CHARMM internal coordinates of N, CA and C (Angstrom, degrees):
IC EDIT
DIST 1 N 1 CA 1.4455
DIST 1 CA 1 C 1.5324
ANGL 1 N 1 CA 1 C 110.54
DIST 1 C 2 N 1.3273
ANGL 1 CA 1 C 2 N 116.47
DIHE 1 N 1 CA 1 C 2 N -42.60
DIST 2 N 2 CA 1.4648
ANGL 1 C 2 N 2 CA 121.04
DIHE 1 CA 1 C 2 N 2 CA -179.54
DIST 2 CA 2 C 1.5219
ANGL 2 N 2 CA 2 C 110.67
DIHE 1 C 2 N 2 CA 2 C -65.74
DIST 2 C 3 N 1.3343
ANGL 2 CA 2 C 3 N 116.56
DIHE 2 N 2 CA 2 C 3 N -38.27
DIST 3 N 3 CA 1.4698
ANGL 2 C 3 N 3 CA 119.81
DIHE 2 CA 2 C 3 N 3 CA 179.62
DIST 3 CA 3 C 1.5306
ANGL 3 N 3 CA 3 C 110.48
DIHE 2 C 3 N 3 CA 3 C -67.60
DIST 3 C 4 N 1.3115
ANGL 3 CA 3 C 4 N 118.03
DIHE 3 N 3 CA 3 C 4 N -34.57
DIST 4 N 4 CA 1.4638
ANGL 3 C 4 N 4 CA 121.70
DIHE 3 CA 3 C 4 N 4 CA 176.89
DIST 4 CA 4 C 1.5279
ANGL 4 N 4 CA 4 C 110.42
DIHE 3 C 4 N 4 CA 4 C -66.21
DIST 4 C 5 N 1.3253
ANGL 4 CA 4 C 5 N 115.58
DIHE 4 N 4 CA 4 C 5 N -40.39
DIST 5 N 5 CA 1.4624
ANGL 4 C 5 N 5 CA 120.37
DIHE 4 CA 4 C 5 N 5 CA 178.39
DIST 5 CA 5 C 1.5235
ANGL 5 N 5 CA 5 C 110.53
DIHE 4 C 5 N 5 CA 5 C -64.86
DIST 5 C 6 N 1.3115
ANGL 5 CA 5 C 6 N 116.74
DIHE 5 N 5 CA 5 C 6 N -43.24
DIST 6 N 6 CA 1.4596
ANGL 5 C 6 N 6 CA 121.49
DIHE 5 CA 5 C 6 N 6 CA 178.47
DIST 6 CA 6 C 1.5267
ANGL 6 N 6 CA 6 C 110.34
DIHE 5 C 6 N 6 CA 6 C -62.92
DIST 6 C 7 N 1.3233
ANGL 6 CA 6 C 7 N 117.01
DIHE 6 N 6 CA 6 C 7 N -44.02
DIST 7 N 7 CA 1.4617
ANGL 6 C 7 N 7 CA 121.60
DIHE 6 CA 6 C 7 N 7 CA 179.22
DIST 7 CA 7 C 1.5258
ANGL 7 N 7 CA 7 C 110.48
DIHE 6 C 7 N 7 CA 7 C -62.94
DIST 7 C 8 N 1.3318
ANGL 7 CA 7 C 8 N 116.50
DIHE 7 N 7 CA 7 C 8 N -41.34
DIST 8 N 8 CA 1.4578
ANGL 7 C 8 N 8 CA 120.41
DIHE 7 CA 7 C 8 N 8 CA 179.09
DIST 8 CA 8 C 1.5277
ANGL 8 N 8 CA 8 C 111.22
DIHE 7 C 8 N 8 CA 8 C -65.10
DIST 8 C 9 N 1.3387
ANGL 8 CA 8 C 9 N 117.67
DIHE 8 N 8 CA 8 C 9 N -38.88
DIST 9 N 9 CA 1.4682
ANGL 8 C 9 N 9 CA 121.04
DIHE 8 CA 8 C 9 N 9 CA 178.04
DIST 9 CA 9 C 1.5294
ANGL 9 N 9 CA 9 C 110.77
DIHE 8 C 9 N 9 CA 9 C -66.05
DIST 9 C 10 N 1.3290
ANGL 9 CA 9 C 10 N 116.21
DIHE 9 N 9 CA 9 C 10 N -40.79
DIST 10 N 10 CA 1.4647
ANGL 9 C 10 N 10 CA 119.74
DIHE 9 CA 9 C 10 N 10 CA 178.09
DIST 10 CA 10 C 1.5245
ANGL 10 N 10 CA 10 C 110.66
DIHE 9 C 10 N 10 CA 10 C -63.94
DIST 10 C 11 N 1.3230
ANGL 10 CA 10 C 11 N 115.23
DIHE 10 N 10 CA 10 C 11 N -42.85
DIST 11 N 11 CA 1.4564
ANGL 10 C 11 N 11 CA 119.59
DIHE 10 CA 10 C 11 N 11 CA 179.29
DIST 11 CA 11 C 1.5253
ANGL 11 N 11 CA 11 C 110.64
DIHE 10 C 11 N 11 CA 11 C -63.35
DIST 11 C 12 N 1.3189
ANGL 11 CA 11 C 12 N 116.95
DIHE 11 N 11 CA 11 C 12 N -41.55
DIST 12 N 12 CA 1.4578
ANGL 11 C 12 N 12 CA 121.62
DIHE 11 CA 11 C 12 N 12 CA 178.15
DIST 12 CA 12 C 1.5250
ANGL 12 N 12 CA 12 C 110.55
DIHE 11 C 12 N 12 CA 12 C -62.62
DIST 12 C 13 N 1.3170
ANGL 12 CA 12 C 13 N 115.74
DIHE 12 N 12 CA 12 C 13 N -41.53
DIST 13 N 13 CA 1.4665
ANGL 12 C 13 N 13 CA 120.34
DIHE 12 CA 12 C 13 N 13 CA 178.32
DIST 13 CA 13 C 1.5284
ANGL 13 N 13 CA 13 C 110.85
DIHE 12 C 13 N 13 CA 13 C -62.83
DIST 13 C 14 N 1.3205
ANGL 13 CA 13 C 14 N 116.89
DIHE 13 N 13 CA 13 C 14 N -45.60
DIST 14 N 14 CA 1.4611
ANGL 13 C 14 N 14 CA 120.92
DIHE 13 CA 13 C 14 N 14 CA 179.16
DIST 14 CA 14 C 1.5291
ANGL 14 N 14 CA 14 C 111.44
DIHE 13 C 14 N 14 CA 14 C -64.20
DIST 14 C 15 N 1.2993
ANGL 14 CA 14 C 15 N 116.83
DIHE 14 N 14 CA 14 C 15 N -41.23
DIST 15 N 15 CA 1.4661
ANGL 14 C 15 N 15 CA 120.24
DIHE 14 CA 14 C 15 N 15 CA 179.00
DIST 15 CA 15 C 1.5270
ANGL 15 N 15 CA 15 C 111.17
DIHE 14 C 15 N 15 CA 15 C -65.61
DIST 15 C 16 N 1.3096
ANGL 15 CA 15 C 16 N 116.47
DIHE 15 N 15 CA 15 C 16 N -36.67
DIST 16 N 16 CA 1.4687
ANGL 15 C 16 N 16 CA 119.95
DIHE 15 CA 15 C 16 N 16 CA 177.03
DIST 16 CA 16 C 1.5225
ANGL 16 N 16 CA 16 C 111.06
DIHE 15 C 16 N 16 CA 16 C -65.00
DIST 16 C 17 N 1.3287
ANGL 16 CA 16 C 17 N 116.05
DIHE 16 N 16 CA 16 C 17 N -41.82
DIST 17 N 17 CA 1.4722
ANGL 16 C 17 N 17 CA 120.31
DIHE 16 CA 16 C 17 N 17 CA 177.70
DIST 17 CA 17 C 1.5239
ANGL 17 N 17 CA 17 C 110.77
DIHE 16 C 17 N 17 CA 17 C -65.21
DIST 17 C 18 N 1.3411
ANGL 17 CA 17 C 18 N 115.76
DIHE 17 N 17 CA 17 C 18 N -41.00
DIST 18 N 18 CA 1.4670
ANGL 17 C 18 N 18 CA 119.60
DIHE 17 CA 17 C 18 N 18 CA 176.98
DIST 18 CA 18 C 1.5223
ANGL 18 N 18 CA 18 C 110.63
DIHE 17 C 18 N 18 CA 18 C -60.82
DIST 18 C 19 N 1.3175
ANGL 18 CA 18 C 19 N 116.16
DIHE 18 N 18 CA 18 C 19 N -44.04
DIST 19 N 19 CA 1.4622
ANGL 18 C 19 N 19 CA 120.52
DIHE 18 CA 18 C 19 N 19 CA -179.58
DIST 19 CA 19 C 1.5285
ANGL 19 N 19 CA 19 C 110.41
DIHE 18 C 19 N 19 CA 19 C -60.82
DIST 19 C 20 N 1.3079
ANGL 19 CA 19 C 20 N 116.93
DIHE 19 N 19 CA 19 C 20 N -43.91
DIST 20 N 20 CA 1.4679
ANGL 19 C 20 N 20 CA 121.57
DIHE 19 CA 19 C 20 N 20 CA 179.18
DIST 20 CA 20 C 1.5267
ANGL 20 N 20 CA 20 C 110.30
DIHE 19 C 20 N 20 CA 20 C -62.79
DIST 20 C 21 N 1.3260
ANGL 20 CA 20 C 21 N 116.51
DIHE 20 N 20 CA 20 C 21 N -45.39
DIST 21 N 21 CA 1.4623
ANGL 20 C 21 N 21 CA 121.18
DIHE 20 CA 20 C 21 N 21 CA 179.97
DIST 21 CA 21 C 1.5228
ANGL 21 N 21 CA 21 C 110.64
DIHE 20 C 21 N 21 CA 21 C -61.09
DIST 21 C 22 N 1.3221
ANGL 21 CA 21 C 22 N 116.85
DIHE 21 N 21 CA 21 C 22 N -48.52
DIST 22 N 22 CA 1.4662
ANGL 21 C 22 N 22 CA 120.09
DIHE 21 CA 21 C 22 N 22 CA -178.01
DIST 22 CA 22 C 1.5226
ANGL 22 N 22 CA 22 C 112.01
DIHE 21 C 22 N 22 CA 22 C -69.31
DIST 22 C 23 N 1.3005
ANGL 22 CA 22 C 23 N 117.61
DIHE 22 N 22 CA 22 C 23 N -29.58
DIST 23 N 23 CA 1.4645
ANGL 22 C 23 N 23 CA 119.70
DIHE 22 CA 22 C 23 N 23 CA 175.61
DIST 23 CA 23 C 1.5195
ANGL 23 N 23 CA 23 C 110.70
DIHE 22 C 23 N 23 CA 23 C -66.28
DIST 23 C 24 N 1.3220
ANGL 23 CA 23 C 24 N 116.78
DIHE 23 N 23 CA 23 C 24 N -43.39
DIST 24 N 24 CA 1.4720
ANGL 23 C 24 N 24 CA 120.71
DIHE 23 CA 23 C 24 N 24 CA 177.02
DIST 24 CA 24 C 1.5248
ANGL 24 N 24 CA 24 C 110.65
DIHE 23 C 24 N 24 CA 24 C -63.63
DIST 24 C 25 N 1.3126
ANGL 24 CA 24 C 25 N 115.49
DIHE 24 N 24 CA 24 C 25 N -43.33
DIST 25 N 25 CA 1.4585
ANGL 24 C 25 N 25 CA 119.81
DIHE 24 CA 24 C 25 N 25 CA -179.73
DIST 25 CA 25 C 1.5265
ANGL 25 N 25 CA 25 C 110.78
DIHE 24 C 25 N 25 CA 25 C -63.22
DIST 25 C 26 N 1.3171
ANGL 25 CA 25 C 26 N 117.10
DIHE 25 N 25 CA 25 C 26 N -41.77
DIST 26 N 26 CA 1.4604
ANGL 25 C 26 N 26 CA 121.49
DIHE 25 CA 25 C 26 N 26 CA 177.89
DIST 26 CA 26 C 1.5196
ANGL 26 N 26 CA 26 C 110.98
DIHE 25 C 26 N 26 CA 26 C -61.84
DIST 26 C 27 N 1.3024
ANGL 26 CA 26 C 27 N 116.67
DIHE 26 N 26 CA 26 C 27 N -42.46
DIST 27 N 27 CA 1.4571
ANGL 26 C 27 N 27 CA 121.24
DIHE 26 CA 26 C 27 N 27 CA 178.80
DIST 27 CA 27 C 1.5308
ANGL 27 N 27 CA 27 C 110.51
DIHE 26 C 27 N 27 CA 27 C -61.21
DIST 27 C 28 N 1.3218
ANGL 27 CA 27 C 28 N 116.60
DIHE 27 N 27 CA 27 C 28 N -44.27
DIST 28 N 28 CA 1.4651
ANGL 27 C 28 N 28 CA 120.93
DIHE 27 CA 27 C 28 N 28 CA 178.88
DIST 28 CA 28 C 1.5279
ANGL 28 N 28 CA 28 C 110.77
DIHE 27 C 28 N 28 CA 28 C -63.05
DIST 28 C 29 N 1.3218
ANGL 28 CA 28 C 29 N 116.85
DIHE 28 N 28 CA 28 C 29 N -42.80
DIST 29 N 29 CA 1.4548
ANGL 28 C 29 N 29 CA 120.50
DIHE 28 CA 28 C 29 N 29 CA -179.30
DIST 29 CA 29 C 1.5307
ANGL 29 N 29 CA 29 C 111.69
DIHE 28 C 29 N 29 CA 29 C -67.54
DIST 29 C 30 N 1.3255
ANGL 29 CA 29 C 30 N 116.48
DIHE 29 N 29 CA 29 C 30 N -37.29
DIST 30 N 30 CA 1.4647
ANGL 29 C 30 N 30 CA 119.71
DIHE 29 CA 29 C 30 N 30 CA 176.99
DIST 30 CA 30 C 1.5250
ANGL 30 N 30 CA 30 C 110.59
DIHE 29 C 30 N 30 CA 30 C -63.93
DIST 30 C 31 N 1.3287
ANGL 30 CA 30 C 31 N 116.75
DIHE 30 N 30 CA 30 C 31 N -38.55
DIST 31 N 31 CA 1.4667
ANGL 30 C 31 N 31 CA 120.93
DIHE 30 CA 30 C 31 N 31 CA 177.30
DIST 31 CA 31 C 1.5251
ANGL 31 N 31 CA 31 C 110.29
DIHE 30 C 31 N 31 CA 31 C -64.24
DIST 31 C 32 N 1.3246
ANGL 31 CA 31 C 32 N 116.61
DIHE 31 N 31 CA 31 C 32 N -45.10
DIST 32 N 32 CA 1.4617
ANGL 31 C 32 N 32 CA 120.50
DIHE 31 CA 31 C 32 N 32 CA 178.36
DIST 32 CA 32 C 1.5221
ANGL 32 N 32 CA 32 C 110.88
DIHE 31 C 32 N 32 CA 32 C -62.26
DIST 32 C 33 N 1.3191
ANGL 32 CA 32 C 33 N 116.25
DIHE 32 N 32 CA 32 C 33 N -38.95
DIST 33 N 33 CA 1.4648
ANGL 32 C 33 N 33 CA 120.59
DIHE 32 CA 32 C 33 N 33 CA 179.00
DIST 33 CA 33 C 1.5159
ANGL 33 N 33 CA 33 C 111.27
DIHE 32 C 33 N 33 CA 33 C -63.71
DIST 33 C 34 N 1.3248
ANGL 33 CA 33 C 34 N 117.03
DIHE 33 N 33 CA 33 C 34 N -44.59
DIST 34 N 34 CA 1.4712
ANGL 33 C 34 N 34 CA 120.32
DIHE 33 CA 33 C 34 N 34 CA 178.33
DIST 34 CA 34 C 1.5179
ANGL 34 N 34 CA 34 C 110.59
DIHE 33 C 34 N 34 CA 34 C -61.47
DIST 34 C 35 N 1.3233
ANGL 34 CA 34 C 35 N 117.22
DIHE 34 N 34 CA 34 C 35 N -42.35
DIST 35 N 35 CA 1.4605
ANGL 34 C 35 N 35 CA 121.05
DIHE 34 CA 34 C 35 N 35 CA 178.46
DIST 35 CA 35 C 1.5289
ANGL 35 N 35 CA 35 C 109.84
DIHE 34 C 35 N 35 CA 35 C -62.40
DIST 35 C 36 N 1.3281
ANGL 35 CA 35 C 36 N 116.87
DIHE 35 N 35 CA 35 C 36 N -45.17
DIST 36 N 36 CA 1.4641
ANGL 35 C 36 N 36 CA 120.98
DIHE 35 CA 35 C 36 N 36 CA -179.44
DIST 36 CA 36 C 1.5292
ANGL 36 N 36 CA 36 C 110.71
DIHE 35 C 36 N 36 CA 36 C -63.84
DIST 36 C 37 N 1.3231
ANGL 36 CA 36 C 37 N 117.58
DIHE 36 N 36 CA 36 C 37 N -41.00
DIST 37 N 37 CA 1.4643
ANGL 36 C 37 N 37 CA 120.77
DIHE 36 CA 36 C 37 N 37 CA 177.34
DIST 37 CA 37 C 1.5227
ANGL 37 N 37 CA 37 C 111.15
DIHE 36 C 37 N 37 CA 37 C -62.32
DIST 37 C 38 N 1.3188
ANGL 37 CA 37 C 38 N 116.81
DIHE 37 N 37 CA 37 C 38 N -43.42
DIST 38 N 38 CA 1.4654
ANGL 37 C 38 N 38 CA 120.50
DIHE 37 CA 37 C 38 N 38 CA 177.45
DIST 38 CA 38 C 1.5275
ANGL 38 N 38 CA 38 C 110.58
DIHE 37 C 38 N 38 CA 38 C -62.46
DIST 38 C 39 N 1.3098
ANGL 38 CA 38 C 39 N 115.95
DIHE 38 N 38 CA 38 C 39 N -40.89
DIST 39 N 39 CA 1.4663
ANGL 38 C 39 N 39 CA 120.53
DIHE 38 CA 38 C 39 N 39 CA 179.99
DIST 39 CA 39 C 1.5295
ANGL 39 N 39 CA 39 C 110.57
DIHE 38 C 39 N 39 CA 39 C -64.75
DIST 39 C 40 N 1.3085
ANGL 39 CA 39 C 40 N 117.44
DIHE 39 N 39 CA 39 C 40 N -40.00
DIST 40 N 40 CA 1.4626
ANGL 39 C 40 N 40 CA 121.30
DIHE 39 CA 39 C 40 N 40 CA 177.63
DIST 40 CA 40 C 1.5183
ANGL 40 N 40 CA 40 C 110.50
DIHE 39 C 40 N 40 CA 40 C -60.79
DIST 40 C 41 N 1.3161
ANGL 40 CA 40 C 41 N 116.37
DIHE 40 N 40 CA 40 C 41 N -44.07
DIST 41 N 41 CA 1.4651
ANGL 40 C 41 N 41 CA 120.32
DIHE 40 CA 40 C 41 N 41 CA 178.79
DIST 41 CA 41 C 1.5287
ANGL 41 N 41 CA 41 C 109.88
DIHE 40 C 41 N 41 CA 41 C -61.30
DIST 41 C 42 N 1.3160
ANGL 41 CA 41 C 42 N 117.19
DIHE 41 N 41 CA 41 C 42 N -46.11
DIST 42 N 42 CA 1.4716
ANGL 41 C 42 N 42 CA 121.06
DIHE 41 CA 41 C 42 N 42 CA 179.86
DIST 42 CA 42 C 1.5289
ANGL 42 N 42 CA 42 C 111.09
DIHE 41 C 42 N 42 CA 42 C -60.93
DIST 42 C 43 N 1.3243
ANGL 42 CA 42 C 43 N 116.44
DIHE 42 N 42 CA 42 C 43 N -44.97
DIST 43 N 43 CA 1.4613
ANGL 42 C 43 N 43 CA 119.61
DIHE 42 CA 42 C 43 N 43 CA -178.08
DIST 43 CA 43 C 1.5227
ANGL 43 N 43 CA 43 C 111.59
DIHE 42 C 43 N 43 CA 43 C -68.14
DIST 43 C 44 N 1.3225
ANGL 43 CA 43 C 44 N 117.70
DIHE 43 N 43 CA 43 C 44 N -36.82
DIST 44 N 44 CA 1.4646
ANGL 43 C 44 N 44 CA 120.17
DIHE 43 CA 43 C 44 N 44 CA 176.59
DIST 44 CA 44 C 1.5155
ANGL 44 N 44 CA 44 C 111.05
DIHE 43 C 44 N 44 CA 44 C -64.66
DIST 44 C 45 N 1.3329
ANGL 44 CA 44 C 45 N 116.77
DIHE 44 N 44 CA 44 C 45 N -40.78
DIST 45 N 45 CA 1.4595
ANGL 44 C 45 N 45 CA 120.22
DIHE 44 CA 44 C 45 N 45 CA 177.34
DIST 45 CA 45 C 1.5252
ANGL 45 N 45 CA 45 C 110.37
DIHE 44 C 45 N 45 CA 45 C -63.44
DIST 45 C 46 N 1.3249
ANGL 45 CA 45 C 46 N 116.66
DIHE 45 N 45 CA 45 C 46 N -43.32
DIST 46 N 46 CA 1.4616
ANGL 45 C 46 N 46 CA 121.05
DIHE 45 CA 45 C 46 N 46 CA 178.60
DIST 46 CA 46 C 1.5278
ANGL 46 N 46 CA 46 C 110.50
DIHE 45 C 46 N 46 CA 46 C -62.86
DIST 46 C 47 N 1.3172
ANGL 46 CA 46 C 47 N 117.12
DIHE 46 N 46 CA 46 C 47 N -40.76
DIST 47 N 47 CA 1.4616
ANGL 46 C 47 N 47 CA 121.49
DIHE 46 CA 46 C 47 N 47 CA 178.80
DIST 47 CA 47 C 1.5252
ANGL 47 N 47 CA 47 C 111.04
DIHE 46 C 47 N 47 CA 47 C -62.14
DIST 47 C 48 N 1.3286
ANGL 47 CA 47 C 48 N 116.23
DIHE 47 N 47 CA 47 C 48 N -45.08
DIST 48 N 48 CA 1.4611
ANGL 47 C 48 N 48 CA 119.94
DIHE 47 CA 47 C 48 N 48 CA 179.53
DIST 48 CA 48 C 1.5314
ANGL 48 N 48 CA 48 C 111.33
DIHE 47 C 48 N 48 CA 48 C -63.33
DIST 48 C 49 N 1.3180
ANGL 48 CA 48 C 49 N 117.16
DIHE 48 N 48 CA 48 C 49 N -41.03
DIST 49 N 49 CA 1.4687
ANGL 48 C 49 N 49 CA 120.49
DIHE 48 CA 48 C 49 N 49 CA 177.86
DIST 49 CA 49 C 1.5237
ANGL 49 N 49 CA 49 C 110.93
DIHE 48 C 49 N 49 CA 49 C -64.26
DIST 49 C 50 N 1.3220
ANGL 49 CA 49 C 50 N 116.15
DIHE 49 N 49 CA 49 C 50 N -39.66
DIST 50 N 50 CA 1.4600
ANGL 49 C 50 N 50 CA 120.48
DIHE 49 CA 49 C 50 N 50 CA 179.47
DIST 50 CA 50 C 1.5237
ANGL 50 N 50 CA 50 C 110.93
DIHE 49 C 50 N 50 CA 50 C -66.38
DIST 50 C 51 N 1.3300
ANGL 50 CA 50 C 51 N 116.23
DIHE 50 N 50 CA 50 C 51 N -41.85
DIST 51 N 51 CA 1.4621
ANGL 50 C 51 N 51 CA 119.88
DIHE 50 CA 50 C 51 N 51 CA 177.17
DIST 51 CA 51 C 1.5213
ANGL 51 N 51 CA 51 C 110.79
DIHE 50 C 51 N 51 CA 51 C -60.98
DIST 51 C 52 N 1.3266
ANGL 51 CA 51 C 52 N 116.20
DIHE 51 N 51 CA 51 C 52 N -43.89
DIST 52 N 52 CA 1.4601
ANGL 51 C 52 N 52 CA 120.41
DIHE 51 CA 51 C 52 N 52 CA 179.96
DIST 52 CA 52 C 1.5262
ANGL 52 N 52 CA 52 C 110.92
DIHE 51 C 52 N 52 CA 52 C -64.45
DIST 52 C 53 N 1.3132
ANGL 52 CA 52 C 53 N 116.96
DIHE 52 N 52 CA 52 C 53 N -41.32
DIST 53 N 53 CA 1.4655
ANGL 52 C 53 N 53 CA 120.64
DIHE 52 CA 52 C 53 N 53 CA 178.79
DIST 53 CA 53 C 1.5271
ANGL 53 N 53 CA 53 C 110.43
DIHE 52 C 53 N 53 CA 53 C -63.40
DIST 53 C 54 N 1.3129
ANGL 53 CA 53 C 54 N 117.25
DIHE 53 N 53 CA 53 C 54 N -40.59
DIST 54 N 54 CA 1.4672
ANGL 53 C 54 N 54 CA 121.07
DIHE 53 CA 53 C 54 N 54 CA 178.35
DIST 54 CA 54 C 1.5254
ANGL 54 N 54 CA 54 C 110.23
DIHE 53 C 54 N 54 CA 54 C -63.26
DIST 54 C 55 N 1.3312
ANGL 54 CA 54 C 55 N 116.71
DIHE 54 N 54 CA 54 C 55 N -44.23
DIST 55 N 55 CA 1.4621
ANGL 54 C 55 N 55 CA 120.08
DIHE 54 CA 54 C 55 N 55 CA 178.24
DIST 55 CA 55 C 1.5255
ANGL 55 N 55 CA 55 C 111.15
DIHE 54 C 55 N 55 CA 55 C -62.42
DIST 55 C 56 N 1.3246
ANGL 55 CA 55 C 56 N 116.54
DIHE 55 N 55 CA 55 C 56 N -41.22
DIST 56 N 56 CA 1.4638
ANGL 55 C 56 N 56 CA 120.56
DIHE 55 CA 55 C 56 N 56 CA 179.08
DIST 56 CA 56 C 1.5251
ANGL 56 N 56 CA 56 C 110.96
DIHE 55 C 56 N 56 CA 56 C -63.01
DIST 56 C 57 N 1.3279
ANGL 56 CA 56 C 57 N 116.14
DIHE 56 N 56 CA 56 C 57 N -44.33
DIST 57 N 57 CA 1.4593
ANGL 56 C 57 N 57 CA 119.71
DIHE 56 CA 56 C 57 N 57 CA 179.27
DIST 57 CA 57 C 1.5287
ANGL 57 N 57 CA 57 C 111.18
DIHE 56 C 57 N 57 CA 57 C -64.53
DIST 57 C 58 N 1.3057
ANGL 57 CA 57 C 58 N 116.66
DIHE 57 N 57 CA 57 C 58 N -40.15
DIST 58 N 58 CA 1.4612
ANGL 57 C 58 N 58 CA 119.61
DIHE 57 CA 57 C 58 N 58 CA 178.39
DIST 58 CA 58 C 1.5262
ANGL 58 N 58 CA 58 C 110.43
DIHE 57 C 58 N 58 CA 58 C -64.55
DIST 58 C 59 N 1.3148
ANGL 58 CA 58 C 59 N 116.52
DIHE 58 N 58 CA 58 C 59 N -42.15
DIST 59 N 59 CA 1.4658
ANGL 58 C 59 N 59 CA 120.55
DIHE 58 CA 58 C 59 N 59 CA 177.88
DIST 59 CA 59 C 1.5220
ANGL 59 N 59 CA 59 C 110.70
DIHE 58 C 59 N 59 CA 59 C -61.14
DIST 59 C 60 N 1.3078
ANGL 59 CA 59 C 60 N 117.63
DIHE 59 N 59 CA 59 C 60 N -43.08
DIST 60 N 60 CA 1.4652
ANGL 59 C 60 N 60 CA 121.35
DIHE 59 CA 59 C 60 N 60 CA 177.64
DIST 60 CA 60 C 1.5178
ANGL 60 N 60 CA 60 C 110.98
DIHE 59 C 60 N 60 CA 60 C -63.01
DIST 60 C 61 N 1.3253
ANGL 60 CA 60 C 61 N 115.75
DIHE 60 N 60 CA 60 C 61 N -39.92
DIST 61 N 61 CA 1.4612
ANGL 60 C 61 N 61 CA 120.39
DIHE 60 CA 60 C 61 N 61 CA 178.69
DIST 61 CA 61 C 1.5234
ANGL 61 N 61 CA 61 C 110.84
DIHE 60 C 61 N 61 CA 61 C -62.54
DIST 61 C 62 N 1.3218
ANGL 61 CA 61 C 62 N 116.07
DIHE 61 N 61 CA 61 C 62 N -47.21
DIST 62 N 62 CA 1.4681
ANGL 61 C 62 N 62 CA 121.11
DIHE 61 CA 61 C 62 N 62 CA -179.92
DIST 62 CA 62 C 1.5150
ANGL 62 N 62 CA 62 C 110.23
DIHE 61 C 62 N 62 CA 62 C -63.53
DIST 62 C 63 N 1.3149
ANGL 62 CA 62 C 63 N 117.01
DIHE 62 N 62 CA 62 C 63 N -41.55
DIST 63 N 63 CA 1.4695
ANGL 62 C 63 N 63 CA 121.10
DIHE 62 CA 62 C 63 N 63 CA -178.79
DIST 63 CA 63 C 1.5330
ANGL 63 N 63 CA 63 C 111.37
DIHE 62 C 63 N 63 CA 63 C -66.92
DIST 63 C 64 N 1.3169
ANGL 63 CA 63 C 64 N 117.88
DIHE 63 N 63 CA 63 C 64 N -28.72
DIST 64 N 64 CA 1.4624
ANGL 63 C 64 N 64 CA 120.56
DIHE 63 CA 63 C 64 N 64 CA -177.93
DIST 64 CA 64 C 1.5211
ANGL 64 N 64 CA 64 C 112.27
DIHE 63 C 64 N 64 CA 64 C -80.31
DIST 64 C 65 N 1.3058
ANGL 64 CA 64 C 65 N 118.02
DIHE 64 N 64 CA 64 C 65 N -12.76
DIST 65 N 65 CA 1.4720
ANGL 64 C 65 N 65 CA 120.61
DIHE 64 CA 64 C 65 N 65 CA -177.22
DIST 65 CA 65 C 1.4611
ANGL 65 N 65 CA 65 C 112.06
DIHE 64 C 65 N 65 CA 65 C -87.72
END
COOR INIT
IC SEED 1 N 1 CA 1 C
IC BUILD
Protein backbone atom coordinates (compact mmCIF):
# COMPACT_ATOMS: atom_id res chain seq x y z
CA UNK A 1 0.00 0.00 0.00
CA UNK A 2 2.83 2.40 0.89
CA UNK A 3 4.64 1.65 -2.37
CA UNK A 4 1.45 2.41 -4.33
CA UNK A 5 1.12 5.72 -2.52
CA UNK A 6 4.74 6.58 -3.25
CA UNK A 7 4.31 5.64 -6.92
CA UNK A 8 1.15 7.74 -7.14
CA UNK A 9 2.94 10.75 -5.60
CA UNK A 10 5.83 10.37 -8.05
CA UNK A 11 3.41 10.12 -10.94
CA UNK A 12 1.56 13.22 -9.72
CA UNK A 13 4.85 15.08 -9.44
CA UNK A 14 5.87 14.09 -12.97
CA UNK A 15 2.48 15.03 -14.38
CA UNK A 16 2.66 18.41 -12.67
CA UNK A 17 6.09 19.03 -14.19
CA UNK A 18 4.80 17.94 -17.59
CA UNK A 19 1.86 20.31 -17.27
CA UNK A 20 4.17 23.20 -16.39
CA UNK A 21 6.50 22.39 -19.29
CA UNK A 22 3.67 22.13 -21.81
CA UNK A 23 2.06 25.30 -20.52
CA UNK A 24 5.30 27.22 -21.10
CA UNK A 25 5.70 25.65 -24.50
CA UNK A 26 2.12 26.55 -25.44
CA UNK A 27 2.69 30.13 -24.36
CA UNK A 28 5.84 30.35 -26.50
CA UNK A 29 4.05 28.86 -29.51
CA UNK A 30 1.11 31.24 -29.11
CA UNK A 31 3.56 34.16 -29.09
CA UNK A 32 5.24 32.86 -32.24
CA UNK A 33 1.85 32.41 -33.87
CA UNK A 34 0.82 35.99 -33.09
CA UNK A 35 4.10 37.26 -34.51
CA UNK A 36 3.67 35.14 -37.65
CA UNK A 37 0.08 36.35 -38.09
CA UNK A 38 1.21 39.96 -37.77
CA UNK A 39 3.99 39.32 -40.27
CA UNK A 40 1.53 37.80 -42.74
CA UNK A 41 -0.65 40.89 -42.50
CA UNK A 42 2.35 43.17 -43.06
CA UNK A 43 3.57 41.16 -46.04
CA UNK A 44 0.11 41.05 -47.62
CA UNK A 45 -0.18 44.81 -47.26
CA UNK A 46 3.27 45.25 -48.81
CA UNK A 47 2.31 42.90 -51.66
CA UNK A 48 -0.86 44.85 -52.38
CA UNK A 49 1.04 48.15 -52.39
CA UNK A 50 3.64 46.68 -54.72
CA UNK A 51 0.97 45.39 -57.08
CA UNK A 52 -0.69 48.80 -57.13
CA UNK A 53 2.62 50.54 -57.77
CA UNK A 54 3.35 48.18 -60.66
CA UNK A 55 -0.08 48.85 -62.17
CA UNK A 56 0.44 52.60 -61.78
CA UNK A 57 3.83 52.44 -63.46
CA UNK A 58 2.45 50.35 -66.30
CA UNK A 59 -0.41 52.81 -66.76
CA UNK A 60 2.05 55.70 -66.89
CA UNK A 61 4.15 53.80 -69.40
CA UNK A 62 1.15 53.11 -71.64
CA UNK A 63 -0.03 56.71 -71.35
CA UNK A 64 3.40 58.03 -72.35
CA UNK A 65 3.48 56.05 -75.59
